[in-house]
ZALOKE-539973 format. One record per residue: residue number from 0; x, y, z of N, C-alpha, C in turn; residue in one letter; chain. Coordinates in Angstrom, 1 decimal. Atoms other than C-alpha are relative to their C-alpha. Layout:
N
+-----+--------+--------+--------+--------+--------+--------+--------+--------+--------+---------+--------+
: num :    nxx :    nyy :    nzz :   caxx :   cayy :   cazz :    cxx :    cyy :    czz : residuo : cadena :
+-----+--------+--------+--------+--------+--------+--------+--------+--------+--------+---------+--------+
: NUM :      X :      Y :      Z :      X :      Y :      Z :      X :      Y :      Z :       A :      A :
...
+-----+--------+--------+--------+--------+--------+--------+--------+--------+--------+---------+--------+
***
This chain:
83
+-----+--------+--------+--------+--------+--------+--------+--------+--------+--------+---------+--------+
: num :    nxx :    nyy :    nzz :   caxx :   cayy :   cazz :    cxx :    cyy :    czz : residuo : cadena :
+-----+--------+--------+--------+--------+--------+--------+--------+--------+--------+---------+--------+
:   0 :    1.2 :    0.9 :   -0.1 : -102.5 :  -20.8 :  -20.4 :   -0.3 :   -0.2 :    1.4 :       M :      A :
:   1 :    0.5 :    0.2 :   -1.3 : -104.6 :  -21.2 :  -17.3 :    0.0 :   -1.5 :    0.3 :       M :      A :
:   2 :    0.0 :    1.3 :   -0.4 : -104.1 :  -24.4 :  -15.3 :   -1.5 :   -0.5 :    0.3 :       E :      A :
:   3 :    1.4 :    0.6 :   -0.2 : -107.2 :  -26.7 :  -15.2 :    0.1 :   -0.9 :    1.3 :       R :      A :
:   4 :    0.1 :    0.8 :   -1.2 : -108.0 :  -28.1 :  -11.7 :   -1.3 :   -0.7 :    0.0 :       I :      A :
:   5 :    1.2 :    0.9 :    0.0 : -110.4 :  -31.0 :  -11.4 :   -0.2 :   -0.8 :    1.3 :       V :      A :
:   6 :    0.2 :    0.8 :   -1.1 : -112.1 :  -32.6 :   -8.5 :   -0.1 :   -1.4 :   -0.4 :       N :      A :
:   7 :    0.0 :    1.4 :    0.3 : -111.4 :  -36.3 :   -8.5 :   -0.7 :   -0.8 :    1.1 :       I :      A :
:   8 :    0.8 :    0.7 :   -1.0 : -113.7 :  -37.2 :   -5.5 :    0.4 :    0.5 :    1.4 :       G :      A :
:   9 :   -0.1 :   -0.4 :   -1.4 : -114.2 :  -36.3 :   -1.9 :    0.7 :    1.3 :    0.2 :       F :      A :
:  10 :   -0.7 :   -1.3 :    0.0 : -113.1 :  -32.7 :   -2.5 :    1.5 :    0.0 :   -0.1 :       D :      A :
:  11 :   -1.5 :    0.1 :    0.3 : -109.7 :  -33.8 :   -3.7 :    0.2 :    0.5 :   -1.4 :       S :      A :
:  12 :   -0.3 :   -0.7 :    1.3 : -108.2 :  -31.8 :   -6.7 :    1.3 :   -0.4 :   -0.5 :       F :      A :
:  13 :   -1.3 :    0.1 :    0.7 : -105.5 :  -32.3 :   -9.2 :    0.1 :    1.0 :   -1.1 :       V :      A :
:  14 :   -0.3 :   -0.8 :    1.2 : -104.0 :  -30.1 :  -11.9 :    0.3 :   -0.8 :   -1.2 :       V :      A :
:  15 :   -0.1 :    0.8 :    1.1 : -104.5 :  -31.7 :  -15.2 :    1.4 :    0.1 :   -0.8 :       T :      A :
:  16 :   -1.4 :   -0.2 :    0.8 : -101.2 :  -30.3 :  -16.7 :    1.1 :   -0.8 :    0.6 :       D :      A :
:  17 :   -1.0 :    0.7 :   -0.7 :  -99.2 :  -32.2 :  -14.1 :   -0.1 :   -1.5 :   -0.2 :       R :      A :
:  18 :    0.3 :    1.5 :    0.2 : -100.6 :  -35.7 :  -15.0 :    0.7 :   -0.5 :   -1.2 :       I :      A :
:  19 :   -0.7 :    0.8 :    1.1 :  -98.4 :  -38.1 :  -16.9 :   -0.7 :   -1.2 :   -0.5 :       M :      A :
:  20 :    0.7 :    1.2 :    0.3 : -100.5 :  -41.2 :  -16.8 :   -1.1 :   -0.3 :    1.1 :       A :      A :
:  21 :    1.1 :    0.5 :   -0.9 : -103.7 :  -42.7 :  -15.3 :    0.0 :   -1.5 :   -0.3 :       V :      A :
:  22 :   -0.2 :    1.5 :    0.2 : -103.3 :  -46.5 :  -14.8 :   -0.9 :   -0.8 :    0.9 :       L :      A :
:  23 :    0.8 :    0.8 :   -0.9 : -105.4 :  -49.3 :  -13.4 :    0.9 :   -0.6 :    1.1 :       P :      A :
:  24 :   -0.9 :    0.4 :   -1.1 : -104.2 :  -50.3 :   -9.9 :    0.2 :   -1.5 :    0.0 :       A :      A :
:  25 :   -0.2 :    1.4 :   -0.2 : -104.5 :  -54.0 :  -10.4 :    1.0 :   -0.6 :   -1.0 :       Q :      A :
:  26 :   -1.0 :    0.4 :    0.9 : -101.8 :  -54.2 :  -13.1 :    1.3 :   -0.3 :    0.8 :       N :      A :
:  27 :   -1.1 :    0.4 :   -0.7 :  -98.7 :  -56.0 :  -11.9 :    1.2 :    1.1 :    0.1 :       S :      A :
:  28 :   -1.0 :   -1.1 :    0.0 :  -96.3 :  -53.2 :  -13.0 :   -0.3 :    1.1 :    0.9 :       V :      A :
:  29 :    0.5 :   -1.0 :   -0.9 :  -98.4 :  -50.7 :  -11.2 :    0.1 :   -0.3 :    1.5 :       V :      A :
:  30 :   -0.2 :    0.6 :   -1.5 :  -98.4 :  -52.8 :   -8.0 :    1.5 :    0.2 :    0.5 :       K :      A :
:  31 :   -1.4 :   -0.3 :   -0.3 :  -94.5 :  -52.6 :   -8.1 :    0.3 :    1.4 :    0.2 :       R :      A :
:  32 :   -0.2 :   -1.4 :   -0.1 :  -94.6 :  -48.9 :   -8.8 :   -0.5 :    0.5 :    1.3 :       L :      A :
:  33 :    0.6 :   -0.4 :   -1.2 :  -96.9 :  -48.5 :   -5.8 :    1.0 :   -0.3 :    1.2 :       K :      A :
:  34 :   -0.9 :    0.3 :   -1.1 :  -94.5 :  -50.3 :   -3.5 :    1.2 :    0.8 :    0.1 :       Q :      A :
:  35 :   -1.2 :   -0.8 :    0.2 :  -91.5 :  -48.4 :   -4.7 :   -0.3 :    1.4 :    0.5 :       M :      A :
:  36 :    0.4 :   -1.3 :   -0.4 :  -93.4 :  -45.1 :   -4.2 :   -0.2 :    0.2 :    1.5 :       S :      A :
:  37 :    0.2 :   -0.1 :   -1.4 :  -94.4 :  -45.9 :   -0.7 :    1.4 :    0.0 :    0.7 :       V :      A :
:  38 :   -1.3 :    0.2 :   -0.6 :  -90.8 :  -46.9 :    0.2 :    0.7 :    1.4 :    0.0 :       E :      A :
:  39 :   -0.8 :   -1.2 :    0.2 :  -89.4 :  -43.5 :   -1.1 :   -0.9 :    1.2 :    0.5 :       I :      A :
:  40 :    0.8 :   -1.1 :   -0.4 :  -92.3 :  -41.4 :    0.2 :   -0.6 :    0.9 :   -1.0 :       G :      A :
:  41 :    0.6 :   -0.9 :    1.1 :  -93.9 :  -40.1 :   -3.0 :   -1.4 :   -0.5 :   -0.3 :       R :      A :
:  42 :    1.3 :    0.3 :    0.3 :  -97.4 :  -41.3 :   -2.5 :   -1.0 :    0.9 :    0.6 :       T :      A :
:  43 :    1.1 :   -0.7 :   -0.5 : -100.6 :  -39.5 :   -2.0 :   -1.2 :   -0.9 :   -0.1 :       I :      A :
:  44 :    1.1 :    1.0 :   -0.1 : -103.5 :  -41.7 :   -0.9 :   -1.3 :    0.7 :    0.1 :       N :      A :
:  45 :    1.3 :   -0.6 :   -0.1 : -106.9 :  -40.3 :   -1.8 :   -1.1 :   -1.0 :   -0.1 :       L :      A :
:  46 :    1.0 :    1.1 :    0.0 : -108.8 :  -43.6 :   -1.4 :   -1.0 :    0.2 :    1.1 :       T :      A :
:  47 :    0.8 :   -0.3 :   -1.2 : -110.2 :  -42.5 :    2.0 :   -0.6 :   -1.4 :    0.5 :       F :      A :
:  48 :    0.3 :    1.3 :   -0.6 : -110.2 :  -46.2 :    3.1 :   -0.7 :   -1.0 :   -1.0 :       G :      A :
:  49 :    0.6 :    0.8 :    1.0 : -111.8 :  -47.5 :   -0.1 :    1.1 :   -0.8 :   -0.8 :       K :      A :
:  50 :   -0.8 :    0.8 :    0.8 : -110.3 :  -50.0 :   -2.6 :    0.7 :    0.9 :   -1.0 :       C :      A :
:  51 :   -0.8 :   -0.8 :    1.1 : -107.5 :  -48.4 :   -4.9 :   -0.5 :   -0.6 :   -1.3 :       T :      A :
:  52 :    0.4 :    0.4 :    1.3 : -108.9 :  -48.6 :   -8.4 :    0.8 :    0.6 :   -1.1 :       R :      A :
:  53 :   -0.8 :   -0.6 :    1.0 : -106.6 :  -46.3 :  -10.3 :    1.2 :    0.8 :    0.7 :       S :      A :
:  54 :   -1.1 :   -0.7 :   -0.4 : -103.2 :  -44.6 :   -9.9 :    0.3 :    1.1 :   -1.0 :       V :      A :
:  55 :   -0.3 :   -1.1 :    0.9 : -102.3 :  -41.2 :  -11.3 :    1.5 :    0.2 :    0.3 :       I :      A :
:  56 :   -1.4 :   -0.4 :    0.0 :  -98.6 :  -40.5 :  -12.1 :    0.2 :    1.4 :   -0.4 :       I :      A :
:  57 :   -0.2 :   -1.5 :    0.3 :  -97.5 :  -36.9 :  -11.9 :    1.4 :    0.2 :   -0.6 :       T :      A :
:  58 :   -1.3 :   -0.4 :    0.6 :  -94.6 :  -35.1 :  -13.6 :    1.1 :    0.1 :    1.1 :       D :      A :
:  59 :   -1.0 :    0.0 :   -1.0 :  -92.9 :  -34.8 :  -10.2 :    0.4 :   -1.4 :    0.6 :       S :      A :
:  60 :   -0.4 :    1.3 :   -0.4 :  -92.8 :  -38.6 :   -9.8 :   -0.9 :   -0.5 :    1.2 :       G :      A :
:  61 :    0.9 :    0.6 :   -1.0 :  -95.6 :  -38.8 :   -7.2 :   -1.1 :   -0.9 :   -0.6 :       H :      A :
:  62 :    1.0 :    0.9 :    0.3 :  -98.2 :  -41.5 :   -7.3 :   -1.3 :    0.3 :    0.8 :       L :      A :
:  63 :    1.2 :   -0.3 :   -0.7 : -101.8 :  -40.5 :   -6.4 :   -0.9 :   -1.2 :   -0.1 :       I :      A :
:  64 :    0.9 :    1.1 :    0.0 : -104.0 :  -43.5 :   -5.4 :   -1.4 :    0.5 :    0.1 :       F :      A :
:  65 :    1.4 :   -0.5 :    0.0 : -107.7 :  -43.1 :   -6.1 :   -0.9 :   -1.1 :    0.0 :       S :      A :
:  66 :    1.0 :    1.1 :    0.0 : -110.8 :  -45.1 :   -5.5 :   -0.9 :    0.2 :   -1.2 :       F :      A :
:  67 :    0.8 :   -0.1 :    1.1 : -112.3 :  -43.8 :   -8.7 :    0.5 :   -0.8 :   -1.2 :       V :      A :
:  68 :   -0.5 :    0.8 :    1.0 : -112.1 :  -46.2 :  -11.7 :    0.6 :    0.9 :   -1.1 :       P :      A :
:  69 :   -0.7 :   -0.7 :    0.9 : -109.8 :  -45.3 :  -14.5 :   -0.9 :    0.7 :   -1.1 :       V :      A :
:  70 :    0.8 :   -0.6 :    1.0 : -112.5 :  -44.6 :  -17.1 :   -0.7 :    1.2 :    0.5 :       E :      A :
:  71 :    0.6 :   -1.2 :   -0.6 : -114.3 :  -42.2 :  -14.8 :    0.9 :    1.0 :    0.2 :       K :      A :
:  72 :   -1.0 :   -0.9 :   -0.2 : -111.1 :  -40.5 :  -14.0 :    0.3 :    0.7 :   -1.3 :       L :      A :
:  73 :   -0.3 :   -0.5 :    1.3 : -110.3 :  -40.0 :  -17.6 :   -1.1 :    1.1 :   -0.4 :       I :      A :
:  74 :    1.0 :   -1.0 :    0.4 : -113.7 :  -38.4 :  -18.2 :    0.0 :    1.2 :    0.9 :       E :      A :
:  75 :   -0.1 :   -1.2 :   -0.9 : -113.3 :  -36.0 :  -15.2 :    1.2 :    0.9 :   -0.4 :       K :      A :
:  76 :   -1.2 :   -0.8 :    0.2 : -109.8 :  -35.0 :  -16.1 :    0.1 :    0.7 :   -1.4 :       L :      A :
:  77 :   -0.3 :   -0.6 :    1.4 : -110.0 :  -34.5 :  -19.8 :   -1.4 :    0.2 :   -0.7 :       F :      A :
:  78 :    1.3 :   -0.4 :    0.6 : -113.8 :  -33.7 :  -20.4 :    0.1 :    1.3 :   -0.7 :       D :      A :
:  79 :    0.1 :   -1.3 :    0.8 : -114.2 :  -31.2 :  -23.2 :    1.3 :    0.4 :   -0.7 :       G :      A :
:  80 :   -1.2 :   -0.2 :    0.7 : -110.6 :  -31.5 :  -24.4 :    0.1 :   -0.8 :   -1.2 :       E :      A :
:  81 :   -0.2 :    0.9 :    1.2 : -109.6 :  -32.7 :  -27.8 :    1.0 :   -1.1 :    0.3 :       E :      A :
:  82 :   -0.8 :    1.1 :   -0.3 : -108.1 :  -36.1 :  -27.7 :    0.8 :   -0.4 :   -1.3 :       R :      A :
+-----+--------+--------+--------+--------+--------+--------+--------+--------+--------+---------+--------+
***
């Protein structure tokens, strides 16, 4: 099966098969995860100076910070797939 690569804003791309979760950044649990991820060096910041609105968790344990709202990210990542 071919991997699907999706543009998630500002020419930043992710492979959808590697995504475990897409979460809102304002959740208290996600805020703790963000802090732990920064401490161990597993963060990828794709906000480009904008407010973090969502966090993508990958199968490798990396957290990807995005300025795109969760609903919009879900549409981009899984558009056309059965749910």
